[in-house]
C-alpha positions, 0 to 999 in steps of 0.5 A, spaced: 518 579 744 512 579 739 516 574 734 517 569 740 510 570 743 507 569 737 511 562 735 509 560 742 502 561 742 499 561 735 492 562 737 493 568 741 494 575 738 499 580 740 498 588 740 504 592 742 503 599 744 505 605 749 499 605 753 495 600 757 489 597 753 482 599 756 480 592 758 483 584 758 489 582 760 496 585 759 504 584 759 507 590 762 514 592 761 518 597 764 522 600 771 517 598 777 516 606 778 513 606 771 509 600 772 506 602 778 503 608 774 500 604 769 496 600 774 495 598 782 500 593 784 501 590 790 507 592 795 510 586 793 513 589 786 520 588 786 524 594 788 530 593 783 536 597 785 541 594 780 540 596 773 541 589 771 536 586 776 529 584 774 523 581 776 517 577 772 511 578 777 503 576 776 498 581 779 491 582 779 487 589 779 480 590 778 479 583 775 484 584 770 490 579 770 497 583 768 504 580 768 510 585 769 517 584 766 520 589 770 528 591 770 532 596 774 535 599 768 534 598 760 539 592 761 534 589 767 528 590 762 531 586 756 534 581 761 526 580 764 524 579 757 530 574 756 528 570 762 521 570 761 522 567 754 527 562 757 522 560 762 517 559 756 522 554 754 526 558 748 533 557 748 539 560 744 545 556 742 548 561 737 546 567 733 541 567 728 535 562 726 539 556 726 541 557 734 534 558 736 531 552 739 523 553 740 519 550 745 513 546 744 507 550 742 502 552 747 495 553 747 494 558 752 498 564 755 498 564 763 499 570 766 498 568 773 503 565 778 509 568 776 514 571 781 521 571 779 527 576 781 534 575 779 540 580 780 547 579 777 552 576 782 557 581 780 558 588 777 558 589 769 555 582 768 553 583 760 549 576 760 552 574 753 557 569 751 559 567 744 563 563 740 563 564 732 562 557 729 556 558 725 555 563 719 551 567 723 556 568 728 561 571 723 556 576 720 554 578 727 562 579 729 564 582 722 565 590 721 561 590 715 556 584 716 559 581 710 560 573 709 567 571 711 570 565 708 
């Protein structure tokens, strides 16, 4: 996430930590229960029952702006990050750098106005489909990571 945020917002510095900074805006990742322990959230924070469901929501607490990337489980938190990056304009058409399509660089990171919730339409959704056509794909799917010809 740091890599993609830094590429998208080159004028913003990002710091990843286990605890909330004492001041300023923050993006908080985790399950809703953990997020509620970090700062006061409105009752609208999504109650995510399915492990793969997620919510991307803005909150304000004491004049500070927060963006929550919440998931019902580890998968949901990962999907929240992917969903957020997708909303920022990132696209991944194939594994590796060659398959990454970045959005235009943006000067400001907006934390307010987000309210997205998503859940899989059917169980066991993994959210990843690949067809090995690039060299990166072959390396990713090979057992030892060696290049195949």
